[in-house]
C-alpha positions in Angstrom: -18.4 12.7 -26.1 -19.7 16.0 -25.8 -17.6 19.2 -24.7 -18.5 23.1 -23.7 -17.7 25.9 -25.4 -19.2 28.7 -23.5 -17.6 27.5 -19.5 -15.4 25.0 -18.9 -13.2 23.7 -19.8 -15.9 21.0 -19.1 -16.5 17.7 -20.8 -20.6 17.4 -20.6 -21.5 14.5 -22.1 -20.6 10.5 -22.5 -22.2 7.5 -23.7 -21.2 4.3 -25.5 -23.5 3.3 -28.8 -27.2 2.7 -27.7 -26.1 3.3 -23.9 -27.6 5.7 -21.6 -25.8 9.0 -20.8 -23.2 8.6 -18.5 -22.4 11.9 -17.0 -25.0 14.2 -15.3 -26.5 16.9 -16.6 -27.7 19.5 -14.1 -29.8 22.8 -14.3 -29.1 25.8 -13.7 -30.3 26.1 -10.2 -27.9 23.8 -8.8 -24.9 26.1 -7.6 -22.6 27.4 -5.1 -23.2 31.1 -4.0 -20.3 31.6 -1.6 -19.4 35.1 -0.2 -16.1 35.3 -1.5 -16.9 33.6 -4.9 -19.9 34.1 -6.1 -21.8 32.1 -8.0 -20.4 28.7 -9.4 -22.9 26.8 -12.1 -22.1 23.0 -11.8 -23.6 22.8 -15.1 -22.5 18.8 -14.5 -20.2 16.6 -16.5 -16.6 16.5 -15.6 -14.9 19.9 -14.8 -11.1 20.6 -13.4 -10.9 22.4 -9.9 -8.4 23.4 -8.0 -7.1 22.0 -4.4 -6.5 22.7 -1.3 -10.7 23.4 -1.2 -10.5 27.7 -0.6 -13.7 29.0 -1.8 -12.2 32.1 -2.9 -9.9 29.7 -5.5 -11.9 27.0 -5.8 -15.4 28.3 -6.5 -14.6 31.2 -8.7 -17.2 30.9 -11.9 -15.6 29.3 -14.8 -19.2 30.8 -17.2 -16.4 31.8 -20.1 -16.0 31.0 -23.7 -13.2 28.2 -24.0 -11.0 27.1 -26.5 -11.5 23.8 -28.2 -8.6 22.2 -30.5 -9.0 18.9 -32.4 -6.2 16.9 -32.4 -6.2 13.5 -34.9 -7.1 11.2 -32.1 -8.9 13.3 -29.6 -9.4 17.1 -28.7 -8.0 19.6 -25.9 -10.3 22.6 -24.6 -8.5 25.7 -22.7 -10.0 28.2 -20.4 -8.9 31.8 -20.3 -7.3 32.8 -17.1 -9.7 33.3 -14.5 -10.3 35.4 -11.7 -7.7 33.1 -9.1 -5.4 33.7 -12.3 -5.1 29.9 -13.1 -5.2 28.4 -16.7 -7.1 25.4 -16.7 -7.0 22.7 -19.8 -8.2 19.2 -20.2 -7.0 16.9 -23.2 -8.8 14.0 -24.2 -6.8 11.2 -26.4 -8.9 8.2 -27.5 -6.5 4.8 -27.0 -8.6 1.6 -27.7 -11.5 1.2 -25.9 -10.4 4.0 -23.2 -9.7 7.6 -23.1 -7.0 9.4 -21.5 -7.6 12.4 -20.0 -5.1 14.6 -19.5 -5.5 18.0 -17.0 -3.3 21.1 -16.9 -3.2 23.9 -14.3 -1.2 27.1 -15.2 -0.2 30.0 -12.6 -1.0 33.1 -14.6 -0.4 35.1 -11.7 2.4 37.4 -10.6 3.2 35.3 -7.8 4.3 32.1 -6.9 1.1 29.5 -6.0 0.8 26.3 -4.5 -1.8 23.9 -5.8 -2.9 20.8 -6.5 -4.6 19.3 -9.5 -8.4 18.1 -8.6 -10.6 16.4 -11.7 -14.2 15.7 -10.5 -16.7 13.8 -12.9 -20.0 13.9 -11.9 -23.2 11.2 -12.8 -26.7 11.4 -12.5 -28.2 9.9 -9.0 -29.5 6.3 -9.3 -26.4 4.2 -9.1 -24.1 2.9 -6.8 -19.8 4.2 -6.5 -17.3 1.4 -5.7 -14.2 3.0 -3.8 -11.6 0.1 -3.1 -9.8 1.2 0.0 -7.4 -1.8 1.1 -6.2 -5.0 0.2 -3.7 -5.0 -2.6 -0.4 -4.3 -0.5 2.6 -6.9 -0.7 4.7 -5.3 1.8 4.7 -5.9 5.8 1.5 -7.5 6.6 1.9 -5.6 10.4 1.9 -2.4 8.8 -1.0 -0.1 7.9 -1.0 0.2 4.1 -4.3 2.6 3.8 -5.8 5.7 5.2 -9.8 6.2 5.3 -11.0 9.9 4.8 -13.7 11.6 5.7 -14.8 15.6 6.4 -17.0 17.3 8.8 -20.2 16.6 7.2 -19.6 12.8 6.9 -22.3 10.6 8.5 -20.5 7.1 9.1 -23.7 5.9 9.5 -25.1 7.3 6.6 -27.6 4.3 5.0 -26.2 4.9 1.5 -22.9 3.8 2.7 -22.0 -0.3 2.7 -18.9 -2.2 3.3 -17.6 -5.4 1.4 -14.1 -7.2 1.7 -12.1 -4.1 -0.4 -13.9 -1.4 -1.0 -16.5 0.8 0.1 -20.1 1.5 -1.4 -21.9 4.6 -1.8 -25.4 4.7 -3.1 -26.0 7.7 -5.2 -29.9 8.9 -4.0 -30.8 12.4 -2.5 -29.8 13.0 0.4 -27.2 15.1 2.8 -24.2 15.6 1.4 -21.1 12.7 2.2 -18.0 12.4 1.2 -15.7 9.7 1.4 -12.1 9.3 0.4 -8.9 6.9 0.7 -5.0 6.8 0.4 -2.6 5.8 -1.5 -4.7 3.2 -3.4 -7.6 2.9 -4.7 -5.9 3.5 -8.5 -9.5 3.1 -9.7 -13.4 4.3 -9.0 -16.2 3.3 -10.6 -19.8 4.1 -10.7 -22.2 1.5 -11.7 -25.4 2.4 -13.3 -28.4 1.4 -15.9 -26.1 -1.5 -17.2 -23.0 0.4 -17.3 -19.5 0.6 -15.1 -17.9 3.8 -15.7 -14.1 3.5 -14.2 -11.4 6.0 -13.5 -7.9 5.1 -13.3 -6.0 7.4 -11.5 -2.7 7.4 -12.7 0.6 8.8 -9.7 1.3 12.2 -10.3 4.7 11.9 -8.6 6.0 12.3 -5.0 5.0 15.2 -2.8 2.6 16.3 0.1 -1.5 15.9 -0.7 -4.4 17.7 0.2 -7.1 15.9 1.9 -4.9 14.1 4.3 -3.8 12.4 1.2 -6.9 11.0 -0.1 -6.2 10.7 -3.8 -9.1 9.5 -4.6 -13.1 10.7 -3.7 -16.9 10.2 -3.9 -19.0 12.9 -2.9 -22.7 12.5 -3.2 -25.8 15.1 -2.2 -29.3 15.7 -3.9 -28.5 16.0 -7.7 -25.1 14.0 -8.3 -22.8 11.6 -7.4 -18.9 12.8 -8.0 -16.0 9.9 -8.4 -12.8 12.4 -8.0 -9.0 12.2 -8.2 -6.5 14.1 -6.5 -2.8 15.2 -7.5 0.0 16.5 -5.3 0.4 19.8 -4.2 3.5 21.8 -6.0 4.6 25.1 -6.2 4.1 26.9 -9.2 6.3 30.1 -10.3 4.3 32.6 -12.6 4.0 30.9 -15.6 4.5 27.5 -14.7 2.4 24.2 -14.7 1.7 21.0 -13.3 -0.5 18.0 -14.8 -2.6 15.1 -13.8 -3.8 12.1 -15.5 -6.9 10.2 -15.9 -7.8 7.2 -17.9 -11.7 6.3 -18.5 -13.6 3.1 -19.3 -17.1 2.8 -20.1 -18.5 -1.0 -20.1 -21.8 -2.9 -20.1 -22.2 -4.1 -16.6 -25.3 -6.1 -15.9 -24.9 -5.5 -12.1 -23.4 -3.9 -8.9 -21.7 -7.5 -8.1 -19.9 -7.6 -11.4 -18.9 -4.1 -11.4 -17.2 -4.9 -8.1 -15.3 -8.0 -9.6 -14.0 -6.0 -12.5 -13.0 -3.5 -10.4 -11.3 -5.3 -7.6 -9.6 -8.4 -9.7 -7.5 -5.8 -11.6 -5.4 -5.1 -8.6 -3.9 -1.4 -7.9 -3.2 0.7 -10.7 
């Protein structure tokens, strides 16, 4: 695993021994250029954003040096307060064959704010994202148990989107922006590419209202990358207060998409 020191906090690389690089490595020209926030460079890898998606807060540049601290079982990387007055920190702990990834947002401003953690992992094109949608409930069979969330630019006729019994599959090829999300599960998201499956387990961050109509798991794809995204609930943070959000990652050899779907769906909810 690699971590950036001159921008971030950002995990920039992840691979198994002898395997391909799993995370996207993006050139400098892949940016957001927004009138309110300026230029945000994606760089690639794994980042922590602030939800809800408000450009003057979410898209502020993180091109500043970070402090990296090693631990007996991992490391943490912490950025200084950004121009939106948030301090972002990512801590990674090795746990057997898994990585526990903790995210922390701290209000460094002088007034209360409402925010949610929004961790995002970017992958190279060429694979397929798997987003479980429904089928795990054990409650009343006559009541709806999941929601499907779309964005204004989402085209449900996009040929990159296909459906299987309990999941949406998004083929990661270049094209128009496409995004889809679901709640209250999936619990896990996956990306299968070049013989490997990356799995992101989303841990419950507590009760409360969520941004994005409750879409705790999200998949996004466009011309340069595919993203697996998780979302925590909104929190009111007084000055100096923090919130946290946890994911658990696994990267395993996986020969094909059929096997990837079996692994993700047969495990049930997280």
